[in-house]
C-alpha positions in Angstrom: -1.0 48.6 95.5 -3.3 48.8 92.5 -3.9 46.5 89.4 -2.3 48.9 87.2 1.0 49.0 89.2 3.1 46.4 87.6 4.4 46.1 84.0 2.7 43.0 82.8 -0.6 44.9 83.7 0.5 47.6 81.5 2.2 50.5 83.9 4.1 52.1 81.7 7.5 52.4 83.2 8.2 48.9 83.1 9.9 48.9 86.3 9.0 45.6 87.6 11.2 42.8 86.0 11.0 39.9 88.2 6.8 40.3 88.7 6.6 40.5 85.3 8.7 37.0 84.4 6.8 35.3 87.2 3.9 36.1 84.8 5.6 35.2 82.3 6.1 31.8 83.8 2.8 31.3 85.7 -0.7 32.6 84.9 -1.6 35.8 84.9 -5.2 36.8 86.6 -7.3 39.6 85.3 -10.3 39.4 86.9 -9.4 38.4 90.4 -10.5 40.6 93.3 -10.0 40.9 97.3 -12.7 40.5 99.4 -13.4 44.5 101.0 -12.1 47.5 100.3 -10.2 47.9 103.2 -6.5 46.1 104.6 -8.0 44.1 107.5 -11.3 42.8 106.5 -9.3 41.6 103.2 -6.9 39.6 105.4 -9.3 38.2 107.4 -11.1 36.8 104.3 -7.8 35.6 102.6 -7.0 33.1 106.2 -10.5 31.8 106.8 -12.3 32.1 102.7 -15.2 34.0 104.2 -17.1 37.3 103.6 -16.1 39.9 106.0 -19.4 40.2 107.3 -19.2 36.2 108.2 -16.1 36.4 109.9 -16.9 39.7 111.9 -14.6 41.7 110.1 -16.8 44.9 109.7 -18.6 46.9 111.5 -22.3 48.0 112.6 -22.1 51.6 113.9 -23.2 53.2 110.8 -24.5 51.6 107.5 -22.0 50.7 105.0 -18.8 52.0 106.6 -15.3 50.7 105.9 -14.0 49.8 109.6 -10.3 48.6 110.0 -8.0 47.9 112.9 -6.2 50.8 114.4 -4.6 50.6 117.9 -7.5 51.3 119.8 -9.6 48.7 118.5 -11.2 46.2 121.0 -12.2 43.5 118.2 -10.0 41.0 116.3 -10.2 37.4 114.7 -12.6 35.6 116.8 -11.9 32.0 118.3 -14.6 30.5 116.2 -12.7 31.2 112.3 -11.1 28.5 111.1 -7.7 30.0 109.7 -5.9 28.4 107.1 -2.3 27.8 109.0 -4.6 26.2 111.6 -5.9 23.6 109.1 -2.5 23.3 107.2 -0.9 21.6 110.8 -3.2 19.0 110.4 -1.1 17.8 107.3 2.1 18.5 108.8 2.9 22.0 107.6 5.1 24.6 109.3 3.1 28.0 109.0 5.2 32.0 109.2 3.5 35.4 108.7 5.9 37.7 108.0 5.1 41.6 108.1 1.6 42.7 108.6 -1.2 40.9 110.6 -4.2 43.2 111.5 -6.7 40.9 112.4 -6.4 41.9 116.2 -3.6 43.0 118.3 -4.9 42.1 122.0 -3.3 38.8 123.2 -6.2 36.2 122.4 -6.1 37.7 119.1 -2.0 37.0 118.5 -1.1 35.1 115.3 0.5 32.4 117.3 -2.7 31.3 119.1 -4.3 31.0 115.1 -2.5 28.6 113.2 1.0 30.2 112.9 4.1 28.7 114.0 6.2 31.7 113.8 6.1 35.6 113.2 8.5 38.3 112.5 6.4 41.8 112.0 3.9 43.8 113.7 -0.2 43.5 114.9 -0.5 47.1 112.3 0.6 49.4 109.6 3.9 51.8 110.3 2.1 54.4 111.4 3.8 57.0 113.9 5.7 58.0 115.1 4.1 58.5 118.3 4.5 59.9 121.0 4.3 57.0 123.4 2.3 59.4 126.2 -1.2 59.6 124.5 -0.6 57.2 122.0 2.7 54.0 121.6 4.2 53.6 119.1 3.6 50.1 117.4 5.3 46.8 118.2 7.6 44.5 116.2 7.2 40.7 117.1 9.1 37.7 117.1 7.1 35.2 117.4 5.7 35.7 121.3 7.2 38.9 122.0 8.2 42.1 120.6 11.6 42.6 120.1 11.4 46.8 119.7 9.1 49.8 118.4 8.9 50.8 114.7 10.3 54.3 114.6 12.3 53.7 117.6 14.3 50.1 117.5 13.3 49.7 113.1 13.5 52.8 111.7 11.3 55.0 109.2 12.8 58.1 108.1 10.1 60.1 107.0 11.5 63.1 105.2 13.2 60.8 102.6 11.4 57.7 102.9 14.5 55.6 103.8 13.9 52.4 105.8 15.0 48.7 105.8 12.3 46.9 106.6 11.5 45.0 103.7 15.0 43.9 103.7 14.5 42.3 107.1 11.0 40.7 105.7 13.4 39.2 102.8 15.7 37.8 104.7 13.2 36.5 107.5 11.5 34.9 104.3 14.7 33.1 102.7 15.7 31.9 105.8 12.3 30.0 107.2 12.8 28.6 103.2 16.2 27.4 103.7 15.3 26.1 106.9 12.2 23.8 106.1 13.9 23.0 103.0 17.1 21.4 105.4 14.1 19.3 107.2 12.0 18.3 104.5 9.3 20.3 106.1 6.4 21.5 104.2 5.5 24.8 104.7 3.1 27.7 104.5 4.4 31.1 104.1 2.3 34.4 104.1 4.7 37.5 103.1 2.8 40.4 104.1 5.3 43.5 103.4 3.7 47.0 103.3 6.2 49.4 101.6 2.9 50.5 99.7 0.7 51.6 102.5 1.9 55.3 103.2 4.3 56.1 104.8 5.8 54.8 102.0 9.1 53.6 102.1 12.5 52.0 100.6 15.8 51.4 101.5 18.6 53.3 100.8 19.4 51.1 97.9 16.4 51.5 95.7 15.7 55.2 96.7 15.4 57.7 93.9 16.0 55.0 91.2 11.9 54.7 89.9 10.3 57.1 87.6 7.2 57.0 89.8 9.0 58.5 92.7 9.2 57.1 96.2 5.6 54.8 95.8 7.9 53.3 92.9 11.0 52.8 94.8 8.8 50.9 97.1 7.2 48.5 94.0 10.8 48.3 92.7 12.0 47.0 95.9 9.5 44.6 96.5 9.6 43.2 93.1 13.5 42.5 93.9 13.0 40.9 96.7 10.0 38.9 95.0 12.7 37.8 92.2 15.3 36.6 95.0 12.2 34.4 96.8 11.1 32.5 93.9 15.8 32.6 93.0 15.9 30.8 96.0 13.2 28.5 95.7 14.9 26.8 92.3 18.5 27.1 93.9 17.5 24.8 96.3 15.7 22.9 94.1 11.4 22.8 95.6 10.5 25.4 92.9 8.6 22.3 91.2 7.2 21.4 94.7 5.8 25.3 95.8 3.2 27.0 94.9 3.6 30.4 94.9 0.5 33.7 94.6 1.3 37.1 94.6 -1.3 39.6 95.0 -2.7 42.8 96.8 -5.3 43.6 100.0 -6.8 46.4 98.4 -6.4 48.4 95.4 -4.1 51.8 95.4 -4.9 54.2 97.8 -5.5 57.2 95.7 -6.3 59.2 98.8 -2.6 59.3 99.0 -1.5 59.6 94.7 0.1 60.9 93.3 2.8 60.9 95.6 2.5 57.9 97.8 -0.6 56.3 95.5 0.1 53.4 93.2 -2.1 53.4 89.8 -5.6 50.9 89.4 -5.4 51.4 85.5 -8.5 51.5 83.9 -10.7 51.1 86.5 -12.9 53.6 89.1 -11.8 55.0 92.2 -9.1 53.3 94.6 -9.1 52.0 98.0 -12.0 52.6 100.2 -14.4 52.1 97.4 -16.6 49.2 95.8 -15.4 50.9 92.5 -13.1 48.0 90.3 -10.5 50.2 91.4 -11.0 49.7 94.9 -11.0 45.8 94.8 -10.0 44.4 91.2 -5.8 43.2 92.1 -2.9 42.2 90.6 -2.7 38.3 90.7 -0.2 36.4 89.6 0.3 32.3 89.8 3.4 30.2 89.7 4.1 26.8 90.2 7.1 25.4 87.5 6.6 22.1 85.8 2.7 22.7 86.7 1.1 25.9 85.8 1.8 26.2 81.9 4.3 29.2 81.1 2.5 32.5 80.2 -1.2 31.7 80.9 -3.5 34.6 81.6 -6.8 33.1 83.4 -10.0 35.5 83.1 -11.4 33.1 85.6 -13.1 35.2 88.5 -11.0 34.7 91.8 -10.9 36.4 94.9 -8.2 36.7 97.8 -10.8 33.7 99.7 -9.8 31.3 97.0 -6.6 31.0 98.5 -7.9 29.5 101.4 -9.9 26.5 99.1 -7.1 26.3 97.2 -4.3 25.6 99.4 -6.2 23.1 101.4 -7.1 21.6 98.1 -3.2 21.5 97.6 -2.6 19.9 100.9 -4.9 17.4 100.5 -7.8 18.5 102.5 -11.3 19.5 102.5 -12.3 22.4 103.8 -14.6 22.6 106.8 -17.9 21.8 106.5 -19.8 23.2 109.4 -19.7 27.0 108.3 -20.2 28.7 104.7 -16.9 28.9 103.1 -17.3 31.7 100.1 -13.4 30.5 98.4 -13.7 28.6 95.6 -10.7 26.1 94.4 -9.0 27.6 91.7 -6.7 24.6 90.9 -9.2 23.6 87.6 -8.5 27.2 86.4 -4.7 27.2 86.8 -4.0 23.7 86.0 -6.5 22.7 83.1 -7.8 26.1 81.8 -11.4 25.5 83.0 -13.9 28.6 84.0 -16.2 28.6 87.4 -19.4 30.2 86.9 -19.1 32.4 90.3 -20.1 35.4 91.4 -18.3 38.2 93.1 -19.9 40.2 95.7 -18.5 43.5 96.7 -19.1 44.2 100.1 -18.6 48.0 102.3 -19.1 47.3 106.0 -22.4 45.4 106.5 -24.1 46.5 103.1 -23.5 44.3 100.0 -22.8 47.0 97.8 -22.7 45.5 94.6 -21.9 42.5 92.6 -20.5 41.1 89.2 -22.1 37.9 87.3 -19.7 36.7 84.2 -19.1 40.4 82.8 -21.8 42.7 84.1 -21.5 44.6 87.3 -24.8 45.8 89.3 -24.4 48.9 92.3 -27.2 48.0 94.5 -25.7 51.5 96.5 -22.8 53.4 95.6 -20.7 55.7 97.5 -17.1 56.8 97.2 -17.1 59.3 100.5 -19.4 62.2 102.3 -19.5 65.7 101.5 -18.2 66.3 104.5 -14.6 64.3 104.3 -14.4 65.1 100.8 -14.6 68.8 101.6 -11.5 68.1 103.8 -9.6 67.4 100.9 -10.7 63.8 101.3 -10.9 62.1 97.5 -10.8 58.2 97.0 -11.7 59.0 92.9 -9.7 62.0 92.2 -10.3 63.5 88.5 -12.4 60.8 88.4 -16.3 62.0 88.5 -18.6 60.1 87.1 -21.9 61.6 87.3 -24.8 59.4 89.5 -22.1 56.9 89.9 -19.2 58.4 92.1 -21.7 59.7 94.6 -20.8 61.9 97.7 -24.3 60.5 99.4 -24.9 57.3 100.1 -27.3 56.4 97.1 -29.5 53.2 96.8 -30.4 51.5 93.5 -32.5 48.3 95.0 -35.1 48.7 92.6 -33.1 50.0 89.7 -29.6 48.6 89.7 -27.0 50.0 87.9 -25.7 48.2 85.6 -22.7 47.6 83.6 -20.9 45.8 81.3 -17.1 45.3 82.2 -15.9 43.7 79.2 -16.9 47.0 77.1 -16.8 49.6 80.2 -13.8 48.9 82.8 -13.9 51.9 83.9 -17.6 51.7 84.8 -18.4 54.9 83.0 -21.3 54.1 81.0 -24.4 52.6 82.7 -26.6 50.5 80.7 -30.0 51.6 79.9 -32.9 50.3 82.1 -35.4 50.0 78.9 -33.0 47.9 77.2 -33.3 44.3 76.3 -29.9 43.5 77.9 -30.5 45.2 81.0 -33.3 42.9 81.6 -31.9 39.3 80.6 -28.6 40.7 82.7 -30.4 41.2 85.9 -32.5 38.5 85.7 -29.9 36.5 86.3 -28.3 38.7 88.8 -31.4 38.8 91.1 -31.6 35.0 91.4 -27.7 34.9 92.3 -28.2 37.8 94.6 -31.3 36.2 96.3 -29.8 32.8 96.9 -26.8 34.7 98.7 -29.2 37.2 101.1 -31.1 34.0 101.7 -27.9 32.2 102.9 -26.1 35.2 104.5 -25.8 34.8 108.7 -23.3 37.7 109.5 -21.1 37.5 112.0 -20.6 39.3 115.7 -19.0 42.3 114.6 -15.4 42.7 115.7 -14.8 46.6 114.9 -17.8 48.3 116.8 -16.1 49.3 119.8 -12.6 51.0 120.7 -10.8 51.6 123.9 -7.7 53.4 124.3 -6.2 51.1 127.1 -6.7 48.1 124.6 -3.7 50.1 122.7 -0.1 48.6 122.5 1.0 49.7 126.0 2.9 46.6 127.4 2.3 44.1 124.4 4.7 40.6 125.9 8.3 41.2 125.9 8.0 44.5 127.3 9.4 43.8 130.3 12.8 42.5 128.7 13.2 45.7 126.8 12.4 48.6 129.0 9.8 49.4 126.9 6.4 48.9 128.5 4.2 51.8 129.1 1.3 52.6 131.5 -2.1 52.4 130.0 -5.3 54.9 130.5 -8.2 53.6 132.1 -10.4 51.8 130.3 -13.3 53.6 128.7 -15.3 51.7 125.8 -16.9 54.0 123.1 -18.6 53.0 119.8 -15.9 53.4 117.1 -16.2 56.2 114.6 -16.1 55.1 111.4 -16.1 58.0 108.4 -15.9 56.2 105.0 
């Protein structure tokens, strides 16, 4: 979902009344980022508080490549990483993930082995349907075992876009909250729905109701669901004891636009890129009785901060034996303070850009290759900026491209290299980058090796359902990442 997809962020259709109300009752973050322009690395960052290059969610197979977690990926979240739910257990929390995990699908990467107590959802996105011969359909789990597969037991109609998944995920959330409230149990709920990821879907009640087509239908259903979750917290009398944060895992996928892609507002490009459209996210914090209503923050935030902020709310300290990139946002949220911190824009193993204050310096630019672009794959449709949206990897480490995001949020007008403003800003940014590179110890890359034998052929629970499939012989290969 993109920065420009909500009414509170200026979407002209004004079709998100519940999220807009959440913003009016809480705090809007206008400068909030993901840790990567792709789904699985950003989710790994959210749950570990660490950049993907530290927690292993990147590839070294080729320079600056975006790597995700397909069915045939061998890697996943390492045991050495400490996830937020593992740490919250120390304060007595019950933890549930609903929806998309995407941190590895082999048994050792199961979310219940990494701190979650309950799971209803899938290890991957709702791709398919597959033939269960060359490719297996993706399983849906309840806790330890699969209970069916997408397209077989959990229907998605690719012709109409109809699927009931968001309603199922909503009911799971309401039931979990009710159960914890009844037993006076502190809880952490990670509600990771995926209806706005192509192929986009919505339930029958929402189909055809948006001015924005099917994508808008999906956004409207998500908005309605979040409204119901917040009202449920209020009805149960626990809203003043519950911190809620809404954001996305990357910018809108313009490759799917206009029918199945969202809006990144005034920002350049979208998902897969380290331009603002790929990494700046809609973000709303809500905590009645604590967060002043109608607040707007220009604090530079990142999904990794949700790790540190959540620990702070639970009275816990972040681990001291590793580099944590997330900061505690509570001073910004509760006292309106601005904390000076940089934002690093990584693509695979390369730091592409950095933001310090209102300035953003690009050390590398690349939207996608000429080969991919010639096939019609375009992450920046209609947004060519000469010398900026490049189709070859362009290095600018000697003279970075510098933008002032306050005056130029669309990254269209690089500052003159000869200007005093450029010199002053780069002096400050260079120190930040140098310090960052000195402390950077990359993790073991998890997204280098693919093997069709490790796909979802026979997940736990398949025997009971008669849905076990025979895997092919193991044949590990280097994964190919074109982007």
